[in-house]
C-alpha positions as CSV (number, residue, x, y, z in Angstrom):
1,M,24.1,80.9,100.3
2,K,21.1,79.0,99.0
3,Q,19.6,76.9,101.8
4,Q,19.4,72.9,101.1
5,P,15.9,71.4,101.0
6,N,15.0,69.3,103.8
7,P,14.1,65.6,103.3
8,T,10.9,64.3,104.1
9,V,10.0,61.8,107.1
10,E,9.8,59.0,104.6
11,Q,13.0,59.8,102.8
12,K,14.6,59.8,106.3
13,T,13.1,56.5,107.3
14,E,14.2,54.9,103.9
15,M,17.7,56.5,104.3
16,F,18.2,55.1,107.8
17,R,17.3,51.6,106.6
18,I,19.5,51.8,103.5
19,C,22.5,53.2,105.5
20,A,22.2,50.7,108.4
21,S,22.3,47.8,105.7
22,L,25.2,49.2,103.9
23,T,27.3,49.6,106.9
24,N,26.2,46.0,108.4
25,M,27.8,44.9,105.2
26,F,31.0,47.2,105.7
27,I,30.1,49.1,102.6
28,S,31.3,52.9,102.9
29,I,28.9,55.6,102.4
30,H,30.4,58.5,100.4
31,L,27.8,60.9,99.8
32,I,24.1,61.8,101.1
33,R,22.5,64.7,99.6
34,V,19.1,66.0,98.7
35,D,18.9,66.9,94.9
36,E,17.9,70.6,94.7
37,R,16.0,70.1,91.2
38,S,14.0,66.9,92.0
39,G,14.1,66.8,95.9
40,D,15.4,63.2,95.6
41,L,17.7,62.0,98.6
42,I,20.7,60.7,96.9
43,I,23.0,58.1,98.5
44,V,26.4,57.1,97.0
45,A,28.2,54.2,98.5
46,G,30.9,51.5,97.9
47,E,32.2,51.3,94.4
48,E,29.1,51.4,92.3
49,I,26.0,51.9,94.6
50,Q,23.8,54.8,94.0
51,A,20.2,55.3,95.4
52,A,17.6,58.0,94.9
53,I,14.8,58.1,97.2
54,N,11.9,60.2,96.2
55,K,9.8,62.3,98.4
56,Q,7.2,59.4,99.0
57,G,10.3,57.2,100.2
58,E,10.3,55.2,96.9
59,V,14.0,53.9,96.2
60,D,15.5,53.8,92.8
61,Y,18.8,52.1,92.6
62,S,21.0,52.6,89.7
63,D,24.6,52.0,88.7
């Protein structure tokens, strides 16, 4: 079994901020995963929310 890459400190910090904001708005978080190809941390939540956090902690929201 291939080991999942570890998120950076910047990714973890941004993930916590985003997840706290989502749960404060009662939005369900469906998936949190590190993309093996890019190293981005992916968050899928609610009906249409998807966020990708790169290794530097920069967030890209897409729908």
